[in-house]
C-alpha positions in Angstrom: 93.5 75.0 144.0 96.4 77.7 143.1 97.1 75.9 139.8 93.2 77.0 138.6 94.8 80.6 138.8 98.0 79.9 137.7 97.1 78.0 134.3 99.3 79.1 131.6 97.3 80.6 128.7 98.3 79.2 125.4 98.0 81.7 122.9 97.4 80.1 119.3 98.7 82.7 116.6 97.3 81.8 112.8 99.9 81.8 110.4 99.5 81.7 106.7 102.6 80.8 104.8 101.0 81.1 101.4 102.8 83.1 99.3 101.7 86.3 98.5 101.3 86.9 94.3 100.9 90.3 93.0 98.8 90.4 89.8 99.2 93.5 87.2 96.4 95.1 86.3 95.3 95.8 82.7 94.3 99.1 81.1 90.4 99.6 80.3 90.0 101.4 77.3 86.2 101.9 77.7 85.1 105.3 78.1 81.9 104.5 79.6 83.4 103.2 83.0 84.8 105.1 85.8 87.2 102.1 86.2 90.6 102.5 84.9 91.9 99.0 85.3 90.9 95.7 85.7 92.0 92.2 86.9 90.3 89.1 85.4 88.6 87.0 88.2 90.0 84.2 86.2 93.9 85.0 87.3 92.6 85.7 91.0 90.8 82.2 91.0 93.8 80.2 89.7 96.2 81.5 92.0 94.1 81.3 94.8 93.0 77.9 93.9 96.8 76.8 93.9 97.2 78.4 97.5 98.4 81.9 97.0 97.1 84.8 98.4 96.9 87.6 95.7 97.1 91.3 95.6 96.7 93.9 92.8 99.1 95.7 91.2 97.5 98.9 89.8 99.6 100.0 86.4 100.8 103.8 86.4 102.1 104.2 89.9 105.4 105.5 90.7 108.9 103.7 91.1 108.5 104.2 94.9 105.3 102.5 95.0 106.2 99.7 92.9 109.4 98.9 95.0 107.4 98.9 97.9 104.7 96.6 96.6 107.8 94.1 95.4 109.4 94.0 98.4 106.4 92.8 100.0 105.2 90.2 97.8 106.8 86.3 96.3 105.9 86.8 93.0 104.0 88.2 90.1 101.7 87.4 87.1 101.7 89.5 84.4 98.7 88.7 82.1 99.2 88.6 78.4 97.0 89.8 75.7 97.2 92.4 72.7 99.0 95.0 75.3 102.2 96.6 73.6 104.7 96.5 76.5 106.8 99.6 75.4 103.7 101.9 75.1 101.4 101.0 78.2 101.5 100.8 82.1 102.9 97.5 81.8 106.3 98.9 81.0 106.8 101.2 84.1 105.9 98.3 86.3 108.3 95.8 84.2 111.1 98.3 84.5 111.3 97.7 88.4 
């Protein structure tokens, strides 16, 4: 009778050890949109298919914001393309 009231409850904690990967956003050049940056869905899907959790890394943030984010992720994907790394938002993120 007493064991019914004093049965230990086992709490399960769902733990996700998947790596957290940041994807650097790319600047939008279109003046028709109110959005300033984007991340191609194919990058996100590729990383998620490999088991990663994906977080956006927005361009033109302060060094403090980048340091805070980079200290909480396991890696970063820097998409390629026709962007000049020395005169874009990539430069600021790459220097951190």
